[in-house]
C-alpha positions in Angstrom: 0.0 0.0 0.0 1.3 3.4 -0.9 2.5 5.5 2.1 0.7 8.8 1.6 2.2 10.3 4.8 5.7 9.6 3.7 5.1 11.2 0.4 3.7 14.5 1.8 6.1 14.7 4.7 9.1 15.4 2.5 10.0 18.9 1.5 10.5 17.9 -2.1 9.2 14.5 -3.3 8.6 12.7 -6.6 6.3 9.9 -7.5 6.7 8.1 -10.9 3.9 5.8 -12.1 2.5 4.5 -15.4 -0.8 5.7 -16.9 -3.8 4.3 -15.0 -1.9 3.3 -11.9 -3.4 6.0 -9.6 -1.3 9.2 -9.7 -4.4 11.4 -9.8 -6.1 9.3 -7.1 -3.0 9.7 -5.0 -3.3 13.5 -5.1 -6.9 13.3 -4.0 -6.1 10.8 -1.2 -3.2 12.9 0.1 -5.6 15.7 0.8 -7.1 13.5 3.5 -3.7 13.4 5.2 -3.1 17.1 5.6 -4.7 19.2 8.4 -8.0 20.9 7.5 -6.5 24.4 7.8 -3.5 23.7 5.5 -4.8 24.5 2.1 -3.0 22.7 -0.8 -2.3 24.1 -4.2 -2.7 21.6 -7.1 -1.3 22.4 -10.5 -1.6 20.5 -13.7 -1.4 21.2 -17.5 -4.7 20.7 -19.2 -8.3 21.7 -18.5 -9.4 18.1 -19.0 -6.8 17.2 -16.4 -8.4 19.7 -13.9 -11.8 18.0 -14.5 -10.3 14.6 -13.9 -8.7 15.6 -10.6 -11.9 17.3 -9.5 -13.8 14.1 -10.1 -11.3 12.1 -8.0 -11.4 14.6 -5.2 -15.2 14.7 -5.2 -15.4 10.9 -5.1 -13.4 11.0 -1.8 -15.6 13.8 -0.4 -12.7 16.1 0.3 -14.0 19.6 1.2 -13.1 22.3 -1.3 -11.6 24.4 1.4 -8.6 22.1 1.5 -7.3 22.8 -2.0 -7.0 25.2 -4.9 -6.8 23.5 -8.4 -5.5 25.3 -11.5 -3.4 24.8 -14.6 0.2 25.9 -14.3 -0.2 28.7 -16.8 -3.4 30.0 -15.2 -1.8 30.2 -11.8 1.2 32.0 -13.3 -1.1 34.3 -15.2 -3.0 35.3 -12.1 0.1 36.6 -10.3 1.5 38.3 -13.4 -1.8 40.1 -14.1 -1.9 41.2 -10.4 1.7 42.5 -10.1 3.1 43.3 -13.5 2.6 46.2 -16.0 -0.1 44.9 -18.3 1.2 47.0 -21.2 4.2 44.7 -21.4 2.0 41.7 -22.1 2.0 40.2 -25.6 -1.3 39.5 -27.3 -2.9 36.3 -26.0 -3.6 35.0 -29.5 0.2 34.7 -29.9 0.0 31.9 -27.3 3.6 30.8 -27.5 5.1 34.3 -26.9 2.3 35.2 -24.4 2.8 32.2 -22.1 6.6 32.3 -22.3 6.4 35.8 -21.1 3.9 34.9 -18.3 6.1 32.0 -17.0 9.3 34.0 -17.1 7.6 36.9 -15.1 6.0 34.5 -12.7 9.3 32.8 -11.9 10.8 36.2 -11.1 7.8 37.1 -8.9 8.0 34.0 -6.8 11.5 35.0 -5.8 10.3 38.2 -4.3 9.9 38.2 -0.5 6.6 40.1 -0.7 5.1 37.6 -3.1 6.5 34.7 -1.2 4.7 35.9 1.9 1.4 36.0 0.0 1.9 32.4 -1.4 3.0 31.0 2.0 0.1 32.6 3.8 -2.4 31.2 1.2 -1.1 27.6 0.8 0.8 25.1 2.8 1.8 22.6 0.2 2.1 22.1 -3.6 1.2 19.1 -5.8 2.1 19.2 -9.5 0.5 16.5 -11.7 1.7 15.2 -15.1 5.1 16.6 -14.4 6.6 14.9 -17.5 4.8 17.6 -19.5 6.6 20.5 -17.8 8.8 22.6 -20.0 12.1 23.8 -18.6 10.4 27.2 -18.2 7.5 25.8 -16.2 10.0 23.8 -14.2 11.9 27.0 -13.3 8.6 28.4 -11.9 7.9 25.3 -9.9 11.4 25.3 -8.5 10.8 28.9 -7.3 7.6 27.7 -5.6 9.3 24.8 -4.1 11.4 27.2 -2.1 8.2 28.5 -0.6 6.1 25.4 -0.2 6.6 21.6 0.4 6.4 20.4 -3.2 5.3 17.0 -4.4 5.6 16.0 -8.1 3.8 13.2 -9.9 4.5 12.0 -13.4 5.6 9.4 -15.9 8.4 10.1 -18.4 6.8 7.8 -21.0 3.8 10.2 -21.2 5.9 13.3 -21.9 4.3 14.5 -25.1 3.6 18.2 -24.6 6.9 19.5 -26.1 5.4 22.1 -28.4 6.2 25.0 -26.1 9.8 24.2 -25.4 12.1 21.5 -24.1 10.6 19.2 -21.5 12.0 18.6 -18.1 14.5 15.6 -17.8 13.6 13.5 -14.8 17.2 12.2 -14.5 18.9 15.5 -14.8 16.5 18.2 -13.6 14.8 16.5 -10.6 17.9 15.4 -8.6 16.9 17.5 -5.5 13.5 15.7 -5.3 13.4 12.5 -3.4 11.8 9.6 -5.4 9.3 7.5 -3.4 8.5 3.9 -4.4 6.4 3.6 -7.6 2.8 2.5 -7.7 2.6 -1.0 -9.2 -1.1 -1.8 -9.7 -3.0 -0.8 -12.9 -6.1 0.3 -11.0 -7.8 1.7 -14.0 -8.3 -1.8 -15.5 -8.6 -3.7 -12.3 -11.8 -1.9 -11.2 -14.9 -3.9 -11.4 -16.5 -3.8 -14.8 -13.2 -2.7 -16.5 -10.9 -4.9 -18.7 -8.2 -6.6 -16.5 -6.8 -8.4 -19.6 -6.3 -5.1 -21.3 -4.5 -3.6 -18.3 -2.1 -6.6 -18.3 -1.5 -6.3 -22.0 -0.8 -2.5 -21.7 1.8 -3.3 -19.0 3.6 -5.6 -21.4 3.4 -3.1 -24.2 4.8 -0.4 -21.9 7.9 -2.6 -21.3 8.4 -2.8 -25.0 8.0 0.9 -25.6 10.6 1.8 -22.9 13.2 -0.3 -24.8 15.7 1.0 -27.3 14.1 1.2 -30.8 10.8 -0.3 -29.8 8.8 -2.5 -32.2 5.4 -3.9 -31.4 3.5 -6.6 -33.2 -0.1 -5.7 -32.5 -1.4 -9.0 -33.8 0.1 -10.6 -30.6 -2.5 -8.7 -28.5 -5.4 -9.0 -30.9 -8.7 -10.7 -29.7 -9.4 -12.6 -26.6 -11.0 -9.5 -25.0 -7.7 -7.6 -25.0 -7.9 -5.3 -28.0 -9.5 -5.3 -31.4 -7.3 -4.8 -34.5 -8.8 -3.5 -37.8 -6.5 -3.7 -40.8 -7.0 -0.9 -43.3 -5.6 -0.6 -46.9 -6.6 2.7 -48.4 -5.3 5.2 -45.9 -2.4 7.0 -47.6 -3.3 10.1 -45.6 -5.7 9.9 -42.6 -7.0 13.4 -43.2 -7.8 12.9 -46.9 -9.1 9.3 -47.0 -11.8 8.1 -49.4 -12.2 5.3 -46.7 -13.7 1.9 -47.1 -13.3 1.7 -43.3 -15.2 4.8 -42.5 -18.4 2.7 -42.5 -16.9 0.6 -39.7 -16.2 3.7 -37.7 -19.7 5.1 -38.3 -21.2 1.9 -36.9 -19.3 2.4 -33.7 -20.4 6.0 -33.4 -24.1 5.2 -34.0 -24.2 2.2 -31.6 -26.2 3.9 -28.9 -27.8 1.5 -26.5 -26.4 -1.6 -28.1 -23.2 -1.7 -26.1 -23.0 0.6 -23.1 -19.3 1.0 -23.3 -19.7 2.6 -26.7 -21.7 5.5 -25.2 -18.5 6.8 -23.6 -16.1 6.8 -26.5 -13.0 8.7 -27.5 -11.7 8.6 -31.1 -8.0 9.6 -31.4 -6.5 10.9 -34.5 -2.6 11.1 -34.6 -0.6 14.2 -35.3 2.2 13.6 -37.8 4.2 15.1 -40.7 3.4 14.2 -44.3 6.5 15.3 -46.0 7.0 18.6 -44.3 3.3 19.3 -43.8 1.9 18.9 -40.2 -1.2 16.8 -40.1 -3.8 16.6 -37.3 -4.7 20.2 -36.6 -8.3 21.2 -35.8 -9.2 21.7 -39.4 -8.0 18.2 -40.3 -9.9 16.7 -37.4 -13.1 18.6 -38.3 -12.8 17.1 -41.8 -12.4 13.6 -40.4 -15.5 14.2 -38.2 -17.5 15.3 -41.2 -16.6 12.0 -43.0 -17.5 9.7 -40.2 -20.1 11.5 -38.1 -23.2 12.1 -40.3 -25.5 12.1 -37.2 -23.4 14.7 -35.3 -22.9 12.5 -32.3 -19.2 13.3 -31.8 -17.9 16.3 -29.9 -14.8 17.8 -31.5 -12.2 18.5 -28.7 -10.3 21.7 -29.3 -7.3 23.3 -27.7 -8.5 25.9 -25.3 -6.2 28.5 -26.9 -6.6 27.4 -30.5 -5.6 30.5 -32.5 -8.9 30.8 -34.5 -10.9 31.7 -31.3 -8.9 34.9 -31.1 -8.6 35.5 -34.8 -12.4 35.4 -35.4 -13.0 37.6 -32.3 -10.8 40.3 -33.8 -12.5 39.9 -37.1 -15.9 40.5 -35.4 -14.5 43.7 -33.8 -13.2 44.8 -37.1 -16.4 44.1 -39.1 -18.5 46.1 -36.7 -16.6 49.2 -37.6 -15.9 48.5 -41.3 -18.9 46.7 -42.8 -20.8 49.9 -43.7 -18.0 50.9 -46.0 -17.9 47.5 -47.7 -18.9 47.1 -51.4 -20.1 43.5 -50.7 -21.3 43.5 -47.1 -23.1 40.1 -47.2 -20.2 38.4 -48.8 -17.8 40.0 -46.2 -20.1 38.8 -43.4 -20.2 35.3 -44.7 -16.5 34.8 -45.6 -15.1 36.4 -42.4 -17.6 35.4 -39.7 -20.2 32.8 -40.8 -18.0 30.4 -42.8 -15.7 29.5 -39.9 -18.7 28.9 -37.6 -21.1 27.0 -39.9 -21.0 24.4 -42.6 -20.5 26.0 -46.0 -23.2 23.9 -47.6 -25.8 25.2 -45.1 -24.8 28.8 -45.8 -24.9 28.4 -49.6 -28.4 26.9 -49.3 -29.7 30.2 -48.1 -27.1 32.8 -49.2 -25.6 33.5 -52.7 -22.2 34.5 -51.3 -20.6 35.6 -54.6 -23.7 37.4 -55.6 -23.8 39.2 -52.2 -27.5 38.4 -51.7 -30.0 36.0 -50.2 -31.4 33.2 -52.3 -35.1 33.2 -53.2 -37.2 30.4 -51.8 -40.4 28.9 -53.2 -41.5 26.7 -50.3 -43.8 28.8 -48.1 -42.1 27.8 -44.9 -38.6 28.5 -46.3 -39.8 31.8 -47.8 -40.9 33.0 -44.3 -37.6 31.9 -42.8 -35.7 33.6 -45.6 -37.6 36.8 -45.0 -36.7 36.6 -41.3 -33.1 36.1 -42.2 -33.2 39.1 -44.5 -34.6 41.2 -41.7 -31.8 40.0 -39.4 -29.1 40.9 -41.9 -30.6 44.2 -42.9 -30.8 45.2 -39.2 -27.1 44.4 -38.9 -26.1 46.3 -42.0 -28.2 49.3 -40.9 -26.8 49.2 -37.4 -23.7 47.1 -37.1 -23.8 46.1 -33.5 -22.8 43.0 -31.5 -26.5 42.5 -30.6 -27.5 42.4 -34.2 -24.6 40.1 -35.2 -25.5 37.8 -32.4 -29.1 37.8 -33.6 -27.9 36.5 -37.1 -25.8 33.8 -35.6 -28.6 32.6 -33.3 -31.1 32.6 -36.1 -28.8 30.4 -38.3 -28.2 28.1 -35.4 -31.6 27.8 -33.8 -34.1 28.6 -36.6 -32.4 27.4 -39.7 -30.6 24.6 -37.8 -27.2 25.3 -39.4 -24.6 22.7 -38.4 -21.2 23.5 -37.2 -18.1 21.3 -37.6 -16.6 23.2 -34.7 -19.2 23.5 -31.9 -16.8 24.7 -29.3 -15.8 27.6 -31.5 -19.4 28.5 -32.1 -20.3 28.2 -28.4 -17.2 30.3 -27.5 -18.0 33.1 -30.0 -21.6 33.3 -28.7 -20.3 33.4 -25.1 -17.8 36.1 -26.0 -20.5 38.2 -27.7 -22.6 37.9 -24.5 -19.7 39.1 -22.3 -18.8 41.9 -24.7 -22.4 43.2 -24.8 -22.8 43.2 -21.0 -19.3 44.6 -20.2 -19.2 47.0 -23.2 -15.8 45.8 -24.4 -14.4 44.2 -27.5 -15.1 40.6 -28.4 -11.4 39.9 -28.4 -11.1 41.1 -24.8 -14.2 39.0 -23.9 -12.8 35.9 -25.5 -9.6 36.3 -23.5 -11.5 36.6 -20.3 -13.8 33.7 -21.1 -10.9 31.4 -21.9 -9.1 32.5 -18.8 -12.1 31.4 -16.7 -12.1 28.0 -18.4 -8.4 27.7 -17.8 -8.9 28.0 -14.1 -12.1 25.9 -13.8 -11.4 23.2 -16.3 -13.8 21.4 -18.6 -15.2 17.9 -18.4 -15.5 15.7 -21.5 -18.1 13.0 -21.7 -20.1 11.1 -24.3 -18.5 10.6 -27.7 -15.5 12.7 -28.6 -12.8 13.1 -31.2 -9.4 14.5 -30.3 -5.7 14.0 -30.1 -3.4 12.5 -27.4 -2.4 16.0 -26.2 -6.0 17.1 -25.7 -7.1 14.0 -23.9 -4.1 13.2 -21.6 -5.1 12.2 -18.1 -8.6 11.2 -19.2 -10.3 7.8 -19.2 -13.0 6.5 -21.6 -14.8 3.2 -21.7 -13.9 2.8 -25.4 -11.0 4.2 -27.3 -10.8 4.0 -31.1 -7.4 4.9 -32.7 -7.5 5.9 -36.4 -4.4 5.2 -38.5 -2.2 4.0 -35.6 0.6 3.4 -38.2 0.9 7.2 -38.4 2.3 7.5 -34.9 6.0 8.2 -35.0 6.5 8.7 -31.2 6.1 5.8 -28.8 5.0 8.2 -26.0 2.0 9.4 -28.1 1.1 5.9 -28.9 1.3 4.9 -25.2 -0.9 7.8 -24.1 -3.5 6.9 -26.8 -3.8 3.2 -25.9 -4.0 3.9 -22.1 -7.1 6.1 -22.3 -9.3 3.0 -22.7 -10.6 1.2 -19.6 -12.8 -1.4 -21.3 -12.5 -1.6 -25.1 -9.5 -0.6 -27.3 -10.0 -0.6 -31.1 -7.0 0.1 -33.3 -7.3 0.9 -37.1 -4.0 0.5 -38.7 -2.3 -0.3 -42.0 0.6 -2.0 -40.3 0.3 -4.6 -37.6 4.0 -4.1 -36.8 4.6 -0.6 -35.4 8.2 0.5 -35.1 9.3 3.7 -33.4 
């Protein structure tokens, strides 16, 4: 049994454990071993991770007064916004530059005696989850905090995949001052009643292969017998441009409501990779895959919280409010800059002649009435370009005309930012920034049927995981994160049964 008291009694401690072995549960359990008046700070990387930790803590009935849970960047941001000159801040839509600045400034702040007193009077201990995803810059900030608070790190080097914002921390080189406690050794995720114990044992074996030099795995050795299901594909030269004979198989899984309960909680993972020198797997690519396999709109497209288009479109809305009156083709401008990123183009073209800068005529009496209503909405906006009138157009398309969106999170976020901007009398861009900052602190819970990447679903657990084009994985860490999200059913579509990394 893990010694929670030993782990939290140390000034600087480190717990290493594989995926599904109980790292997040350990954080929640440790809260029961600290005095009620000693509030703990818990930091992690993703908003999905926040939701996962919250769920574990809630399950153990730990009072909210005993902890504060945030992402590393949101915690850093909070102090920088409070103590630094805001004029120095880069724009938040340039996320790499923005968060690099935030982390650098936060590291400096936590070395100041005045800020240290605030931190030490607010918290009595620090836990940092998923430490393998810490960049060197984030690690510098955590080191500064570790001089103020007892600090306990949890992670797994084999899951270190978040290296897009800088070099990752090296457990063997950078964590020498942290005392390593004995590893967790039971794959609890798969040993729970109702989950797949055989799958857990197979993943343990696969992990040992992936940690070897030049790992190579023959997936056929694990196929069947309730372990995992391998589907051989032949026409997938490029996952994001497939004509797909196997898309029918995927659609059957997506539409299997009620037939198998484990398929109601499903994650579809698409790999990110290079085709030549072209990156594949961005949100546009995933939205395209979703459109090919999800005709009934059952899948939620998981997006990065700071995906650039959230801010780009917000700025375009602010710009169009002030410039559309001077436009030669205002309806075309409205469609191409605002509506096309939010709704399916086929729906827009069914009602609007974009190139002709006009609405289409309708013969059906019901459609004619709706077209007249749409005309009024657009004319109101062109006469008085306000956020209220733009929101009226978007809601009419969404609710009355039932326009579909391939990016529901983007649509929802734009509507929310418009609401905030109207109430606060500020720009949509400023409102989007504040809205995203709230989500960064509170997290988001994913459920039902989703499609995403390993980076967007790290730390989460789904009954069923479907991996599309597993042969496109080039990194063993990404592959390991993908396969360990499944607690009951793992289905792998691949052109190659032998995966070599």
